[in-house]
C-alpha positions, -999 to 999 in steps of 0.1 A, spaced: 871 476 74 852 443 72 885 425 68 899 441 99 868 431 119 871 395 106 907 394 116 899 407 151 871 382 154 894 353 145 920 365 169 896 367 198 876 335 192 902 310 205 905 332 237 868 334 241 863 296 238 891 288 262 870 288 294 848 261 280 877 237 281 889 246 315 884 224 345 865 237 375 898 236 395 917 256 369 889 282 367 889 286 405 927 290 405 925 321 383 935 353 400 910 383 401 932 400 375 930 370 352 893 368 356 889 405 348 911 402 318 890 373 306 858 393 310 873 422 290 882 397 262 848 382 262 830 415 259 854 427 232 847 395 213 810 400 216 813 436 204 832 425 173 806 399 165 778 424 168 795 450 146 805 423 121 769 411 120 754 444 113 781 452 87 774 419 70 737 428 69 744 462 52 767 443 28 736 424 17 742 390 33 712 386 56 717 349 64 753 354 75 743 384 95 716 363 112 741 337 121 765 362 136 738 380 156 724 347 169 758 339 182 761 373 198 726 368 214 736 334 229 769 349 242 751 379 258 726 356 275 755 336 289 771 369 302 737 381 314 747 416 304 715 437 300 732 465 280 747 440 255 714 422 253 696 454 245 720 462 217 720 428 200 681 428 202 682 461 184 704 447 157 681 417 154 652 442 150 672 459 122 678 425 106 641 416 107 632 450 93 657 445 65 640 412 56 605 427 59 596 405 89 578 433 107 563 411 135 598 399 144 612 434 141 586 446 166 594 417 189 631 424 190 626 461 195 604 454 225 629 429 238 656 456 235 636 481 255 627 456 282 664 448 287 674 484 289 654 516 287 672 545 304 652 576 296 680 598 311 707 586 287 709 603 253 734 583 233 740 572 197 725 538 206 693 555 218 690 575 185 697 543 165 669 526 183 646 555 176 655 554 139 646 517 138 613 523 156 604 551 132 612 529 102 592 501 116 562 524 120 567 536 84 568 500 72 536 493 91 520 524 74 516 541 108 527 574 93 517 599 120 533 578 146 564 574 124 566 612 120 564 617 157 593 592 163 613 608 136 608 641 153 621 628 186 651 611 168 659 644 151 658 662 184 679 636 202 704 634 174 712 671 178 722 665 214 748 638 209 784 643 198 782 619 169 766 620 135 749 589 124 757 582 87 760 552 64 732 528 57 715 534 90 710 571 82 702 565 45 675 540 54 661 564 80 661 593 55 643 572 29 616 562 54 613 599 65 608 609 29 580 584 25 562 597 56 566 633 44 552 624 10 522 604 24 510 629 51 496 663 44 522 690 51 504 704 82 498 669 96 534 660 91 546 692 107 524 688 137 534 651 143 571 659 138 569 688 162 551 667 188 580 642 186 605 670 192 587 678 224 584 642 236 606 627 263 625 594 258 604 579 286 572 586 266 588 573 234 599 541 250 563 536 264 549 542 230 572 516 214 563 490 240 525 499 237 520 516 203 484 526 212 499 551 237 511 575 211 505 604 210 473 609 230 477 589 262 512 599 273 504 624 300 501 599 329 536 597 342 529 567 365 514 548 336 544 556 314 569 545 341 549 512 347 552 504 310 589 509 306 598 492 339 583 459 330 608 430 336 625 415 305 607 386 289 628 356 279 645 360 245 640 333 219 669 326 195 644 319 167 632 355 169 597 347 179 579 360 209 580 337 239 
């Protein structure tokens, strides 16, 4: 599969780079259909880069994955596409978590949510982001919080028409096993059940402001204010700006 992605990437790259060599006159002469086709190619190219980046990470080559995801981030910033920015920031959080840079993982996860946090959309991307948030809480030894996030991820996972597998699920299962082993059975069960009752809006607020979980999530206006903050500028070096 990685070879197929690499071939797709090499096929798309010359097309994606073409607009950089065009003159202003040539660009303005493009028909709306040509411009639409170019936009599709650009987005497809970025999607391949992101997938190849995360696949490279799971194959054990973090430096190469970093290079690919950095390129995707630059490209998404040029396109100014909030959804694509949210996704690549999530993958950068996964990369930082993989390399045990927990501060950067938290930064990229926050960036992802400030770019896109739709509490009414239950998708495979949302579940993936919850798995990463729960694993980050586990790595930070915030075990009750991790159990709550795993509870929500479990509840959301049951509502989508996809099953998350591969390294993403294996890493989440390993972190969940750690949380279950550390907490007392009753404490784990209570925290996990609390997560299953939590809304995505509350979860997003708790990721942006960890102190909000789980006791201070009843004020709907406060939760909405937290998740509706405008995006902060992304830094390509992975550090908070």
